C-alpha positions in Angstrom: -12.4 122.8 -19.9 -14.6 119.7 -19.6 -16.8 119.6 -16.5 -17.0 116.0 -15.3 -18.5 113.9 -12.5 -16.7 110.9 -11.1 -18.8 107.9 -10.0 -17.1 105.8 -7.4 -14.4 107.3 -5.0 -12.5 104.2 -4.0 -8.7 104.1 -4.3 -8.6 104.3 -8.1 -11.3 107.0 -8.4 -9.3 109.1 -6.0 -6.1 108.5 -8.0 -7.8 109.8 -11.1 -9.1 112.9 -9.3 -5.7 113.6 -7.8 -4.1 113.3 -11.3 -6.5 115.8 -12.9 -7.8 118.3 -10.4 -6.0 121.7 -10.6 -3.4 120.0 -12.9 -5.1 119.3 -16.2 -6.0 122.2 -18.4 -8.5 120.0 -20.2 -10.8 118.5 -17.6 -11.9 119.1 -14.1 -14.3 117.3 -11.6 -17.1 119.2 -10.0 -19.3 116.4 -8.7 -18.9 112.8 -7.3 -21.2 109.9 -6.6 -20.5 107.7 -3.6 -22.6 105.1 -1.8 -20.8 106.2 1.4 -20.6 110.0 1.5 -19.3 110.0 5.0 -16.2 108.2 3.8 -15.4 110.6 1.0 -16.4 113.9 2.7 -12.9 115.2 3.4 -11.5 114.1 0.0 -14.5 115.7 -1.8 -14.2 119.0 0.2 -10.5 119.2 -0.5 -11.1 118.9 -4.3 -14.3 121.0 -4.3 -16.6 118.2 -5.3 -20.3 118.2 -4.6 -21.3 114.7 -3.2 -24.3 112.7 -4.4 -25.4 109.2 -3.6 -27.3 108.5 -6.8 -26.0 108.4 -10.4 -29.3 110.1 -11.5 -28.2 113.3 -9.7 -25.3 113.9 -12.1 -27.1 112.6 -15.2 -29.7 115.3 -14.8 -27.2 118.1 -14.2 -26.9 120.1 -17.4 -23.5 121.5 -16.2 -21.9 118.0 -16.2 -20.6 117.1 -19.7 -18.9 113.8 -18.9 -19.1 111.0 -16.5 -16.1 108.9 -15.3 -17.0 105.4 -13.9 -14.7 103.8 -11.4 -17.3 101.4 -10.1 -17.6 97.5 -9.8 -17.2 95.8 -13.1 -20.7 94.4 -13.2 -22.2 97.9 -13.1 -20.2 99.3 -16.0 -22.6 98.4 -18.9 -25.8 99.7 -17.3 -24.1 102.9 -16.0 -22.5 103.6 -19.4 -25.8 103.1 -21.2 -27.6 105.4 -18.7 -25.0 108.1 -19.0 -25.0 107.9 -22.8 -28.7 108.2 -23.0 -28.5 111.3 -20.8 -26.1 112.8 -23.4 -23.0 112.6 -21.3 -19.6 111.5 -22.6 -18.4 108.4 -20.8 -15.1 107.3 -19.5 -15.2 103.8 -18.0 -12.4 102.1 -16.1 -11.3 98.7 -17.3 -12.8 96.3 -18.0 -15.5 97.9 -20.1 -17.6 94.9 -19.3 -17.2 91.2 -18.3 -18.9 89.9 -21.5 -18.7 90.9 -25.1 -22.5 91.3 -25.3 -22.4 93.9 -22.5 -19.5 95.7 -24.1 -21.3 95.9 -27.4 -24.4 97.3 -25.7 -22.3 100.0 -24.1 -20.5 100.9 -27.4 -23.8 100.9 -29.3 -25.5 103.2 -26.7 -22.6 105.7 -27.0 -22.7 105.6 -30.7 -26.5 106.0 -30.9 -26.3 109.0 -28.5 -23.4 110.6 -30.4 -21.1 110.7 -27.3 -17.5 109.6 -27.1 -16.5 106.6 -25.0 -13.1 106.3 -23.3 -11.6 103.3 -21.6 -9.2 103.3 -18.7 -6.0 101.6 -19.8 -3.4 104.1 -18.7 -0.6 101.7 -19.6 -1.3 102.6 -23.3 0.3 106.0 -22.3 3.6 104.5 -21.0 6.4 106.0 -23.0 7.8 102.5 -23.4 4.6 101.2 -24.8 4.1 104.1 -27.3 7.6 103.5 -28.6 7.0 99.8 -28.8 3.8 100.5 -30.9 5.9 102.8 -33.1 8.6 100.2 -33.7 6.1 97.5 -34.5 4.2 99.8 -36.9 7.5 100.8 -38.7 8.1 97.3 -39.9 11.6 97.2 -38.4 10.9 93.9 -36.8 9.5 92.3 -39.9 6.4 90.1 -39.7 5.3 89.7 -36.1 5.4 86.1 -35.0 5.0 86.0 -31.2 4.2 88.3 -28.3 4.8 87.9 -24.6 3.5 89.9 -21.7 3.8 89.9 -17.9 2.2 92.1 -15.3 2.6 91.4 -11.7 1.4 93.9 -9.1 1.3 93.4 -5.4 -1.4 96.1 -5.1 -4.0 93.7 -6.3 -3.2 91.7 -3.2 -3.0 94.7 -0.9 -6.4 96.0 -2.0 -8.2 92.7 -2.3 -11.3 93.7 -0.3 -14.9 94.6 -0.8 -16.3 93.8 -4.2 -12.8 93.0 -5.5 -13.0 89.8 -3.3 -16.0 88.5 -5.3 -15.2 85.9 -8.0 -18.2 87.2 -9.9 -16.8 90.8 -10.0 -13.1 89.8 -10.3 -12.8 86.4 -12.0 -9.4 84.9 -12.9 -7.3 85.9 -9.9 -5.6 89.2 -10.9 -6.9 89.1 -14.4 -9.3 92.0 -14.3 -6.9 94.1 -12.2 -3.6 93.6 -14.0 -3.8 91.0 -16.7 -6.3 92.9 -18.7 -3.8 95.7 -19.3 -1.5 93.2 -21.0 -4.6 92.0 -23.0 -5.1 95.6 -24.2 -1.5 95.8 -25.2 -1.8 92.5 -27.1 -4.9 93.8 -29.0 -3.2 97.0 -29.8 0.0 95.2 -31.1 -1.3 91.9 -32.5 -5.1 92.3 -32.9 -8.0 90.1 -31.8 -7.6 86.6 -30.4 -8.9 83.5 -32.1 -8.2 80.8 -29.4 -7.3 80.9 -25.7 -5.9 78.3 -23.3 -5.6 79.4 -19.6 -4.7 78.2 -16.2 -4.9 79.7 -12.7 -2.8 78.1 -10.0 -3.9 79.1 -6.5 -2.1 78.5 -3.2 -4.0 77.4 0.0 -6.0 80.3 1.5 -3.8 83.0 3.2 -4.7 86.4 4.6 -4.0 87.7 1.1 -4.6 85.8 -2.2 -1.6 84.1 -3.8 -2.0 82.9 -7.3 -0.3 82.7 -10.8 -2.0 83.2 -14.1 -0.9 81.8 -17.5 -2.7 82.4 -20.7 -1.8 81.1 -24.1 -3.2 82.9 -27.1 -3.5 82.3 -30.8 -4.4 85.5 -32.6 -6.6 85.8 -35.7 -3.5 86.7 -37.7 -1.6 83.6 -36.6 0.6 85.4 -34.1 1.1 83.4 -30.9 1.1 84.9 -27.4 1.7 84.2 -23.7 0.4 86.3 -20.8 1.5 85.7 -17.3 0.9 87.4 -13.9 1.8 86.8 -10.3 -0.5 88.6 -7.9 1.8 88.7 -4.9 5.0 89.8 -6.6 6.0 93.5 -6.6 5.1 95.4 -9.7 6.7 94.2 -12.9 5.7 95.1 -16.5 7.0 93.5 -19.6 5.7 93.3 -23.2 8.0 91.7 -25.7 7.2 91.5 -29.4 9.1 89.0 -31.6 9.3 89.6 -35.4 11.1 87.9 -38.2 14.1 90.3 -38.1 14.2 91.3 -34.4 12.3 91.9 -31.2 11.4 94.8 -29.0 10.8 94.6 -25.3 9.1 97.2 -23.2 10.2 97.0 -19.5 8.2 99.1 -17.1 7.0 102.5 -18.1 10.2 104.1 -19.3 12.5 101.5 -20.9 12.6 99.7 -24.3 15.2 97.2 -25.5 15.7 96.4 -29.2 17.2 93.1 -30.2 18.4 92.7 -33.8 20.8 90.2 -35.5 24.5 90.9 -35.4 24.2 93.9 -33.0 24.2 94.3 -29.2 20.9 95.1 -27.6 19.9 98.8 -27.9 18.5 100.1 -24.6 16.3 103.2 -24.8 15.2 105.2 -21.7 12.4 107.7 -21.5 11.2 110.3 -19.0 8.4 109.2 -16.6 4.9 110.5 -17.4 1.7 111.0 -15.5 -0.2 108.4 -17.5 -3.5 109.0 -15.6 -3.5 112.6 -16.6 -2.5 111.9 -20.1 -5.4 109.4 -20.6 -7.9 111.9 -19.2 -6.6 114.7 -21.4 -7.0 112.3 -24.4 -10.6 111.7 -23.3 -11.1 115.5 -23.1 -9.8 115.7 -26.7 -12.5 113.2 -27.7 -15.2 115.0 -25.9 -14.2 118.3 -27.6 -14.0 116.6 -31.0 -10.3 117.2 -31.4 -9.3 113.6 -31.8 -10.7 110.1 -31.5 -9.9 108.3 -28.2 -6.8 106.1 -28.8 -8.6 102.9 -28.0 -11.1 102.3 -30.8 -14.5 100.6 -30.2 -13.3 97.5 -32.1 -10.3 97.2 -29.8 -12.5 97.6 -26.8 -14.6 94.7 -28.1 -11.5 92.6 -28.8 -10.1 93.2 -25.4 -13.4 92.1 -23.7 -13.6 89.2 -26.0 -10.1 88.0 -24.9 -11.1 88.5 -21.3 -14.4 86.6 -21.7 -12.7 83.7 -23.5 -10.0 83.5 -20.8 -12.6 83.4 -18.0 -14.4 80.7 -19.8 -11.3 78.7 -20.4 -10.3 79.0 -16.7 -13.8 77.8 -15.7 -13.8 74.8 -18.0 -10.1 74.1 -17.7 -10.1 73.6 -21.4 -9.4 75.6 -24.6 -12.2 78.0 -25.6 -12.7 79.8 -28.9 
């Protein structure tokens, strides 16, 4: 059983604790770090967490084997590096960083310290996405030519408060909250991006943000891609891979549709999974040396590279490579 500390107990940090505590046989939380202990007291007591206000408190605790970061994006790199230097395994919520340079520093620090690094992309553990990955790897679709993805999620509008309101922390509308999950799927299925064109269309200010994101991508292997997101629309997930001989479309967490010539679409349905617990169990496997974390360092870098290029393209309103 891995003994961990969670740093940041906002909505998502609590979701991770709820998914793991007294449910996972691989990892448990014993400590938490919060800038506002009065706000997390009841939650921490319910889950048996010792509260600290400083990261250093858990980094100097020899009983803590791993640190899970659910903090503002701009803090990820320095906190990851500090945890790695303290000899703690690190799990960081997405994005790993807002720049490739910071992502590389984080990865290098974990490699130098000999500790595993996990990244929070729970959509990798959707049954639909794992089947999509298997179909693509099997060659059934032939050479991959194009990929499309859409992730709308109204929760990015409902929880648009605090540091998530800051353009510096959350650039590109819903990009760092939802779009980056599609980017991770793209990297996993099509590889690194070579060129990015992007636009963000924003409506006049309302009580909640209303915007649409469109990103056009050319991958290094000449696959083309389109990523879209609508922040105010109820949750919708779609990743569609087009090959020479057919296409496969993941819809939500539990459905996949196969399209081939001269045959009706084949619709596959899977059981729902607790993807948060699955990703934390996969991280525990990495901490114990049982398996590598499913997202490799090179994929982490490629994902942040696509994010950084998209942010730059949005800022300049022009293609960026």
